[in-house]
N, C-alpha and C positions, 0 to 999 in steps of 0.2 A: 502493499498499501504506500510507498515513500518512493516509488523511480518513481522520480519525477518533476519527484514537490519540495517547496522549500522546506522547513524544519527553525523556528531558532526556538534557541535553546535563554535565558539569561541564565543569568549566573554561568557562565557555558564553561570558566576556565578552570572552577573548582575540579574535582573529583570523577563524579557522580557525570559533569559535561563533557572533562574529556574524553573518559570513556563512552559516554553515550555516541561522540562525536564518533571516535574508531567505529563502533559496532555501526556504524548508519553506513560509513564510507567501504565497508568493512561486505556488510550482506548487503546493502541494499544499490541503487543507481540513482539519492537523490541530485536534487536539479538546485537544490543552493541549502546548504547550514550556514544556518548565521547566529553566531556568537557574540550576543550582548554579554556583555560587562567592565567592570567600574576599573577593576584593575592594568594597566598601560602595559605594565610589566609581566604582568601572565600572561595575557597578548600577544605580546613578545615575543612571552617563549613557549606558548602554545601556533603559535606562526610559524616555531624550526620544526615543528613535528606533524601537521597540518596543516600541507599550501600548497593541498591542489585546487586547480583552478575552480571546485565548486563552494568554497570555505570562504563566507565574507565575515568582517573582522566589525563591530557597531562597541566605540569603545560610549557609554550609558549607565545611568542609574536608574533601577527600578523605581527610584521615589520621582523620574523626570516623564508625567504621561504623554512631551509634546515630545519626544526622543522618542521613547520607545514608539510611540505610536506611526511617526514616521521607519520606524526597523523592522516594524510591522505590515509597511506594506508590503504586498504581494504570496504573505506565509503563506505554508498550508494547515502549517502545528506548529501549536507552540509548547515546551515543554518549562514550566515554571521551576528552576533551580533556586534560582537567589535571594537569599534568607541570611538572619544572624545569625547562628547555631549555639553560639556562645551559652552554656546556662547562668554561668560564674557573672561574665560579660552586660547577659543582658540583666540582669539582680540587680547590677552598677548604675546600668545604661538604659534603664527604662523606655523612657522615650526616642534614643536612636534605632530600639528594636522593634515600638512600633510603627516607627513610619519608614521603614524596608518593608517591615515583614505582616503587616495590614495595610499602610498606605500602599506599600506597595502591589500588592492582593488587586485591588479596588484597579489600579492605574493599570494591570498585565488584564485585570479581565474590559476596561474600555478601554484600550489599543484595540486588544485582541474582537470587540465586537463593533468597533471603526470601521476594520480593514478585512469583517468578513470571513476572518478566519474559521477553517471550519471544522478544527479540535484546539481543544485547548485541557492539558492533562496538569496540575499544582503538584508537587512534590509534598510528602505531609511527611506529620512523624510518630512515633510511637509516643512521647511527653503528649500530643493534641487533644487526647485519650484520657478526662478528668485531669486539665494539667494540674501540678502543684505551683507549679515557675513560669516566670513571665512568657519566656521563648514557647514555652508548650500552649501563654494563654493564646499569646500570639497567633498561631499557628493553629490552635484551633476556631478564634477567630478568621483567621486564611480559609482555610477549610469551610464555614461557612456559608461565606462571599463566592465561593464558586461557587460550590451547589447551588447558591440564590442565585446565582448569575443565571443560569439556564432560564430563567423567569424573563431578564431581561430583552431572549434575540430576539424575540417580536416575527418575523417572515423570514429574519436570518437564518445562516444555516449552523452557526459558531455551535458549538457544547461544548460543558466545560463539567470533567470530573475532575477525581484527586487516587492520589495513592499513595499508601502510608505504613510506612515498614521500619524497621527498628535497625539497631545498630551495626555497619556498614565497618566492616572486619580490616582496620586500618586507612580511616580517608583521616583527612586533619580534626584532632581535635581526639579522635577518640583512645581508647586506654594501648591496647595494642602499642603504638608506633610509641609512646607515653612509656611502657613496660622494656622495647628495646630500644630504648636511650637510658633509661635507670643502669640497667644490664653491660652497657656494651659500654657505662661511664664506673664501670665496680661497683655499683650501690650495695651496701650489706640486708639491705630487707627490696622487697617493695615492697608499696602503700597501699592496702587494704580499709575502703571505703565500711565496707559491712561486711563479716564474713557467711550472710546469707546472703547477699545481691545477686540477684539474676539479674538477665539481659536476652533481647532478642538475638540471635547473630545470624549474618547477614553477607554475601561476599559484593564487591562493584557488581559485576559480570552480571549476578540473580537479580541487583536492580534494574538494571538496566537493562532487563530480557523481558521482565515485568511489566515494567512501562509500555513498553514497543509493544506485546503485548493486547495490552488492554485497552491503543487507541482501537485493535479491532473490537475491542470485547468490548465498546461503554457506549452507551445508549445517553449518557448528559447525564450529572447528579449522583453517582454514585463515589462513596471510597473505596479502594478497593486495597486490598490485606492480605497478602502469598501468607500461606504460613510457613513458616521455616521451623528452625528448633531456635533453644535456648543454651545459653551456658550463663554456671557459675563462675564466679571473679575467682575466686578461691583457687579453681579448678586451671580456670585461666593461668594465674596465676603460676601455680604447679607444669606448667605445661613447656611454659616460659621459660621456671627457672624451678626448676624441681630440689635445688641445692640451697637454693634464697628460702632464707628466712621469711616471715610475711606479715607483715606490720598496722593491728585496725590502727585505723586514722579516720576515722566520723566520714559521716555522709556530708558531704558539700553542700553551702548554699540550692536550695531549688531542687536538691539528687531526691530521687523516690528509690526504695526498697528494689521492689521490682516495677517493670513495666508489663501497660496497658495498649493492646490495639481498637480489642474488639470492645468499650463498655459493658459489663451486665446492664443498666439503663438502655442501653441497644437492642437490647437480648430479639426486642419484638420486628425491629430494622433488619438482622442483623442477616445473611442469608450464605450457606455451605454449598460448600462447591469442592470440585475433586483436589483443588490446589492453592484454593485461595480462601477466603470471604470477600463480600459483598456486606457496605451498611448504606440502604436503601437513604432514601433524602425523606427526611420529618413531614414538610409541606409540600402540595400537590404544586403541579406546573401549571400552569394551565394553557401549554397551547397543545397540551395531549397527553393523552393516558399511556402508561408506559409498564411494561412487565421483568419485572426485574428480575424474575425467575430462571431468565431464556437472555444470551447476551448474544450481539451478536457472529459470533461465533458460531451458536445454537446447543453453548453450552448449560446443562442446568440445576440451577441451585434449590438448595429447599431452604426455610424458617428452622435456627435453632434451636433450643428446648428454651425453655425461658428463665431471663437467670445469668444463660450461660454468659461466659466472660474470657477473652482468647486477652493471659496475663503469664508471663516470662518466668512469673514462678509457678503455676500449676501447669506451663504448656506438657502435654504429653511428649512430648519429643527435645529431650536433654541429648547433650555430647560426651560422650566422657574425653577423658582427657588424652586419650590416644586424636579421636574426633578431633577436636580443639586442634592439634598439631598439625593432621591433615588437611585440617579448614582454613584455618591460617596460612599454614602454607602457599594454599593456593590464590589464595583473596591477597595476601602479600607479590605475591608475581605480575597481578592485574596494575599494580600502580608502578 
């Protein structure tokens, strides 16, 4: 579906954007891949890797609606990956996080509508489900904006959906490169925030492939959630440095013990498919009646049981220490 199409990626110089670009160029024949981001150095560095004639690089911020609208001219598909993502930084700089993650989301929506973009997928996070930190709260607001945007389309072809997933192994700010750095520096211990802490675990390529598939699946208004394993942070530390001591240092500001991707309060809206969940919109769209139990790939889902919650601490699939090692090695080869 991406052959001869124009795709724009906000925050396109990030780890997701680079992997998504690489996958598009290798597996499809897009007309244009537009990288939209605000860091000129990262764009320069990315151009050294991706210099194909179909590549375009736009310097711009998602806070700038006029620039976004200009960049989206002639675009068919948009992946909104730009965000301020560091939990502690968001706690200390709340207005900056709101300007990018909420106002920026609104600007992406308005620019897509102005250009009659066909499909938009916004990347979300497990922290948006029952959020306790500002980052999660801004991403929940962003999710709500993208879902509700389907009521603003009028006669346009534009449709909006959301993809939500957990910790990307090895991505900027994640725990794996942090532990790697400490190990390389000869640290006497690895800091563990809480011995019971768990996280969902996904590789970058798995995230990219899931987003690609959901462009085909989407009706508009869904939140897509992949079925992925969980990992215990103590097991991660053991896998990476089995002889190194572990020191409990306490939970950081805004941090959860376990992450949630499908809250129990949304169980009445949650559909289970073979390899993913879909959270249906809680609002009615006025332009059409949509049956989310069957997607555009003819895959069929069913409502989950009342009270169902997809939680990293109660996930039926946990990685063992050897599995974490293999998983991390595969994931880090992508960076």
